[in-house]
C-alpha positions as CSV (number, residue, x, y, z in Angstrom):
1,M,65.6,6.8,-6.4
2,Q,66.3,9.0,-3.5
3,E,63.2,10.3,-1.6
4,R,62.7,12.6,1.3
5,Q,60.8,10.7,3.9
6,D,59.5,10.8,7.5
7,T,59.5,7.4,8.9
8,G,59.0,7.9,12.6
9,S,58.5,4.6,14.4
10,D,55.3,5.8,16.0
11,A,53.6,6.9,12.7
12,G,50.7,4.7,11.7
13,F,49.4,3.8,8.2
14,T,46.2,5.8,8.8
15,G,48.3,8.9,9.0
16,A,50.1,8.3,5.7
17,S,48.6,11.3,4.0
18,S,49.7,13.6,6.7
19,N,53.2,12.2,6.8
20,N,53.5,11.7,3.0
21,Q,54.0,15.0,1.0
22,L,53.5,13.0,-2.3
23,V,50.1,11.7,-1.3
24,A,49.0,15.1,0.0
25,A,50.0,16.7,-3.3
26,A,48.1,14.0,-5.3
27,N,45.0,14.1,-3.2
28,P,42.8,15.9,-5.8
29,L,43.8,13.4,-8.5
30,L,43.2,10.5,-6.2
31,N,39.7,11.7,-5.3
32,A,38.9,12.0,-9.1
33,I,39.5,8.3,-9.7
34,P,36.3,6.9,-8.0
35,Q,34.3,9.9,-9.3
36,I,35.2,9.1,-12.9
37,R,34.8,5.4,-12.4
38,H,31.2,5.6,-11.1
39,S,30.0,8.3,-13.6
40,V,27.4,7.0,-16.1
41,S,27.8,9.8,-18.6
42,H,29.8,13.0,-19.2
43,D,28.7,15.9,-21.3
44,D,32.2,17.4,-22.1
45,Q,35.0,14.8,-22.1
46,V,37.4,17.2,-23.6
47,A,37.0,19.7,-20.8
48,L,37.3,17.0,-18.2
49,R,40.6,15.8,-19.8
50,Q,41.9,19.3,-19.9
51,R,41.1,19.9,-16.2
52,L,42.9,16.7,-15.2
53,I,45.9,17.8,-17.3
54,D,46.0,21.1,-15.5
55,E,45.7,19.4,-12.1
56,I,48.6,17.0,-12.9
57,R,50.7,20.0,-13.7
58,R,49.7,21.7,-10.4
59,F,50.6,18.4,-8.7
60,E,54.1,18.6,-10.2
61,V,54.5,22.1,-8.9
62,R,53.3,21.1,-5.4
63,C,55.8,18.2,-5.4
64,Q,58.6,20.5,-6.5
65,Q,57.7,23.0,-3.8
66,A,57.8,20.1,-1.2
67,G,61.4,19.3,-2.4
68,L,60.6,15.8,-3.7
69,P,63.1,14.3,-6.2
70,Y,62.2,14.5,-9.9
71,E,62.3,10.7,-10.3
72,V,59.6,10.4,-7.6
73,I,57.4,13.0,-9.3
74,V,57.7,11.2,-12.6
75,G,56.9,7.8,-11.1
76,A,53.9,9.2,-9.2
77,R,52.7,11.0,-12.3
78,Y,52.9,7.7,-14.3
79,C,50.9,5.8,-11.7
80,L,48.2,8.6,-11.5
81,C,47.8,8.8,-15.3
82,T,47.5,5.1,-15.6
83,A,44.8,4.9,-12.8
84,L,42.8,7.8,-14.2
85,D,42.9,6.4,-17.8
86,E,41.7,3.0,-16.5
87,A,38.9,4.6,-14.5
88,A,37.7,6.5,-17.6
89,A,38.1,3.5,-19.9
90,L,35.7,1.4,-17.7
91,T,32.9,4.0,-18.1
92,P,30.2,3.7,-20.8
93,W,31.4,7.0,-22.3
94,G,35.2,6.6,-21.9
95,S,35.6,3.6,-24.2
96,S,34.6,5.5,-27.4
97,G,35.5,9.1,-26.5
98,V,38.6,11.1,-26.3
99,W,40.3,8.6,-23.9
100,S,40.3,5.8,-26.4
101,S,43.1,7.5,-28.4
102,N,44.4,10.4,-26.4
103,G,44.5,9.5,-22.7
104,L,46.6,11.2,-20.0
105,L,49.3,8.6,-20.3
106,V,49.8,9.4,-24.0
107,T,49.9,13.1,-23.2
108,F,52.6,12.9,-20.5
109,H,54.5,9.7,-21.2
110,N,53.6,8.8,-24.8
111,E,52.3,5.4,-23.8
112,T,48.8,4.0,-24.5
113,W,48.6,1.5,-21.6
114,G,50.4,1.3,-18.3
115,G,48.7,-1.7,-16.7
116,E,51.9,-3.8,-17.1
117,K,54.5,-1.2,-16.3
118,F,52.6,0.0,-13.2
119,F,53.3,-3.4,-11.4
120,Q,56.8,-3.6,-12.8
121,L,57.5,-0.2,-11.0
122,L,55.9,-1.6,-7.9
123,A,58.1,-4.7,-8.0
124,R,61.3,-2.5,-8.4
125,L,60.3,-0.2,-5.5
126,S,59.5,-3.1,-3.2
127,Q,63.1,-4.1,-3.2
128,N,63.9,-1.1,-0.9
129,P,60.6,-0.2,0.7
130,R,62.1,2.1,3.4
131,E,63.8,4.3,0.7
132,H,60.7,4.4,-1.6
133,I,57.9,4.5,1.1
134,L,56.3,7.7,-0.3
135,L,55.7,6.3,-3.7
136,L,54.7,2.9,-2.4
137,E,52.0,4.5,-0.2
138,M,50.6,6.4,-3.2
139,I,50.6,3.2,-5.3
140,N,48.7,1.5,-2.4
141,Y,46.1,4.3,-2.6
142,C,45.6,3.7,-6.3
143,L,45.1,0.0,-5.7
144,L,42.6,0.7,-2.9
145,L,40.7,3.0,-5.2
146,G,40.1,0.1,-7.7
147,F,43.0,0.1,-10.0
148,E,43.6,-3.5,-11.4
149,G,45.8,-3.1,-14.5
150,R,46.8,-6.3,-16.2
151,Y,45.2,-8.4,-13.5
152,R,41.7,-7.3,-14.7
153,V,42.0,-9.6,-17.8
154,L,44.0,-12.5,-16.3
155,D,42.4,-15.7,-15.1
156,N,42.2,-15.6,-11.3
157,G,43.5,-12.1,-11.5
158,R,41.5,-10.7,-8.7
159,T,43.0,-13.3,-6.3
160,Q,46.5,-12.5,-7.4
161,L,45.8,-8.8,-7.0
162,E,44.6,-9.3,-3.4
163,T,47.8,-11.1,-2.6
164,I,49.8,-8.1,-4.0
165,K,47.7,-5.7,-1.9
166,Q,48.4,-7.7,1.3
167,R,52.1,-7.9,0.6
168,L,52.2,-4.1,-0.1
169,W,50.3,-3.5,3.1
170,Q,52.7,-5.6,5.2
171,M,55.6,-3.8,3.5
172,I,54.2,-0.3,4.4
173,R,53.4,-1.4,7.9
174,G,56.9,-2.7,8.4
175,V,58.2,0.8,7.6
176,R,55.6,3.0,9.2
177,G,54.9,0.8,12.2
178,S,51.6,-0.6,13.5
179,Y,48.3,1.2,14.1
180,P,48.2,3.7,17.0
181,P,46.0,2.4,19.8
182,P,42.4,3.5,19.4
183,L,41.0,6.1,21.7
184,S,38.0,4.0,22.6
185,P,38.6,0.2,22.1
186,H,35.7,-1.6,20.6
187,P,34.0,-3.7,23.3
188,E,33.6,-7.3,22.9
189,D,30.4,-8.1,21.1
190,R,28.3,-10.4,23.2
191,P,25.1,-11.8,21.8
192,V,22.0,-10.8,23.8
193,L,20.0,-13.9,24.6
194,R,16.3,-13.1,24.5
195,K,14.5,-15.3,27.0
196,L,11.0,-15.9,26.0
197,W,8.5,-16.3,28.7
198,R,7.0,-19.8,28.7
199,P,4.1,-20.8,31.0
200,M,4.6,-23.8,33.3
201,V,1.4,-25.3,32.0
202,P,0.8,-25.8,28.2
203,L,-1.6,-23.3,26.6
204,W,-4.1,-25.9,25.5
205,A,-4.4,-27.1,29.1
206,C,-5.2,-23.6,30.3
207,V,-7.9,-23.2,27.6
208,A,-9.4,-26.6,28.5
209,L,-9.4,-25.7,32.2
210,A,-11.1,-22.4,31.5
211,G,-13.8,-24.1,29.4
212,F,-14.5,-26.6,32.1
213,I,-14.9,-23.9,34.8
214,A,-17.2,-21.9,32.5
215,C,-19.4,-25.0,32.0
216,L,-19.5,-25.8,35.7
217,F,-20.5,-22.2,36.5
218,Y,-23.3,-22.4,33.9
219,I,-24.6,-25.6,35.3
220,V,-24.7,-24.2,38.9
221,L,-26.5,-21.0,37.8
222,N,-29.0,-23.0,35.7
223,W,-29.8,-25.2,38.7
224,R,-30.3,-22.3,41.1
225,L,-32.5,-20.5,38.5
226,G,-34.6,-23.6,38.3
227,D,-35.1,-23.8,42.1
228,N,-36.3,-20.2,42.1
229,T,-38.7,-20.5,39.1
230,N,-40.4,-23.8,39.9
231,P,-42.7,-22.4,42.6
232,V,-43.7,-19.5,40.4
233,L,-44.5,-21.8,37.5
234,A,-46.5,-24.1,39.8
235,K,-48.7,-21.2,40.9
236,I,-49.2,-20.1,37.3
237,Y,-50.4,-23.5,36.3
238,Q,-52.8,-23.9,39.3
239,S,-54.4,-20.5,38.8
240,Q,-57.9,-20.5,37.1
241,L,-58.7,-18.1,34.3
242,P,-62.0,-16.1,34.8
243,E,-64.9,-16.9,32.5
244,T,-65.8,-14.4,29.8
245,T,-69.2,-13.8,28.4
246,I,-70.3,-12.0,25.2
247,Q,-72.6,-9.2,26.4
248,Q,-73.7,-8.0,22.9
249,P,-73.2,-9.9,19.7
250,A,-71.7,-8.0,16.9
251,R,-74.1,-6.5,14.4
252,Q,-74.0,-8.4,11.2
253,L,-73.9,-6.2,8.2
254,P,-76.3,-7.1,5.4
255,A,-74.9,-8.7,2.4
256,V,-73.8,-6.2,-0.1
257,L,-75.9,-6.2,-3.2
258,N,-74.2,-6.3,-6.5
259,L,-76.9,-4.5,-8.4
260,R,-74.5,-2.9,-10.8
261,G,-73.8,-6.2,-12.5
262,F,-77.4,-7.3,-12.2
263,L,-78.8,-4.1,-13.9
264,K,-75.9,-3.8,-16.4
265,P,-78.2,-3.8,-19.4
266,E,-80.5,-1.1,-17.9
267,I,-77.4,1.0,-16.9
268,E,-76.0,0.8,-20.5
269,A,-79.4,1.8,-21.8
270,G,-79.4,4.9,-19.6
271,L,-82.5,3.9,-17.6
272,V,-81.0,3.6,-14.2
273,A,-77.8,4.5,-12.2
274,V,-76.5,2.2,-9.5
275,K,-74.1,3.1,-6.5
276,D,-72.9,0.0,-4.6
277,E,-71.5,1.0,-1.2
278,A,-70.3,-1.0,1.8
279,D,-73.7,-1.2,3.6
280,R,-76.2,-0.2,0.9
281,S,-76.9,0.0,-2.8
282,V,-78.7,3.0,-4.3
283,V,-80.7,2.7,-7.5
284,I,-81.8,5.8,-9.3
285,L,-84.4,5.6,-12.1
286,K,-83.6,8.3,-14.7
287,G,-86.2,10.3,-16.5
288,D,-89.3,12.2,-15.7
289,G,-91.6,9.6,-17.4
290,L,-91.8,7.1,-14.6
291,F,-95.4,8.3,-13.7
292,A,-98.1,9.8,-15.9
293,S,-99.1,13.3,-15.2
294,A,-101.1,13.6,-11.9
295,S,-100.9,9.8,-11.5
296,T,-99.4,7.4,-9.0
297,V,-99.3,4.5,-11.4
298,V,-95.9,3.4,-12.9
299,R,-95.9,3.3,-16.6
300,D,-95.6,0.0,-18.2
301,R,-92.2,0.4,-19.7
302,F,-90.6,0.9,-16.3
303,E,-92.2,-2.2,-14.7
304,P,-89.6,-4.7,-16.0
305,V,-86.8,-2.6,-14.5
306,I,-88.6,-2.3,-11.1
307,N,-89.3,-6.0,-11.1
308,R,-85.7,-6.9,-11.7
309,I,-84.6,-4.7,-8.8
310,A,-87.3,-6.4,-6.6
311,Q,-86.0,-9.8,-7.6
312,A,-82.5,-8.9,-6.5
313,M,-83.7,-7.5,-3.2
314,N,-85.8,-10.5,-2.3
315,N,-82.6,-12.5,-1.6
316,V,-81.2,-10.0,1.0
317,S,-82.6,-9.1,4.3
318,G,-82.7,-5.5,5.3
319,K,-84.7,-2.3,4.8
320,I,-85.8,-1.0,1.4
321,L,-86.4,2.7,1.1
322,G,-88.2,4.2,-1.9
323,G,-88.4,7.9,-2.7
324,G,-89.2,10.3,-5.5
325,L,-89.0,14.0,-6.4
326,Q,-91.5,16.2,-8.1
327,R,-90.9,19.8,-8.6
328,Q,-87.9,19.8,-6.2
329,R,-90.0,18.1,-3.4
330,A,-90.6,14.5,-2.6
331,D,-94.0,13.0,-3.5
332,P,-95.1,10.6,-0.6
333,Q,-97.9,9.0,-2.7
334,R,-95.6,8.0,-5.5
335,A,-92.9,6.9,-3.1
336,L,-95.5,4.7,-1.4
337,C,-96.5,3.3,-4.7
338,L,-92.9,2.2,-5.4
């Protein structure tokens, strides 16, 4: 294959897309590979496939406008279709959708799987890397974007694929040259040693010393307080209390009569009414028949009640007052009789 190339000795690998017309033309398709690989679902697979077909045809037009040989365009198209078909097949929706039977490789090259031929093409191009550097760089991009091909199913395939990537990288670097010097070299990383402050004396010793000083301070203050309070306490103990005398004894209240319980039968019979208070008891004889008309002699039927009241009062010291009413005025003769 003959390719147009720009292999200036000062061109670095990071500038491959700017120096490689093939990679620049395939940039939209290369960007679609990781987008398809990491998509969980897709609502319209048919429309997605058709957009990729249209983009591949636009890729061919851009390559032709750049003056790239037809063999290079076909080889690049084969690698792009293979990488896009694998990205779709690894998704949950691509294994059973339109890609399972009608992928891009079938549409453009009438092949169902290019995982083997992809690396065969890489091996053939590696025999003359300077002549095929454009296509080798685009294959390198496909590998960097996750294409694995037949190495996905082989034992220890990932390790073998990493070896192929390293060889391809060394091959491209041998043609393009080394990296350009960075604008700002990365400074040497030096670990920062954090010095923690540590006291000269252990912490427990500081706590013990502080406790000892506090106890000593308490003892000194207690001793000085005792020196100041001892004379005062001595004067208090030596002082004599004045004698106190009771000038007037408290008046003893008479015992409260419980005439209500004593005269309960007479109260229930309606003969008397009793009011027991804190310092007195009042007995009221009910009825107008206590005395005969124009007489100061108590009738016989009231004598038992009066005698029972007298018996209760004999046991309590105090004054006994008797009174009576006649025609809204007290009768002193009858009260005196009671």
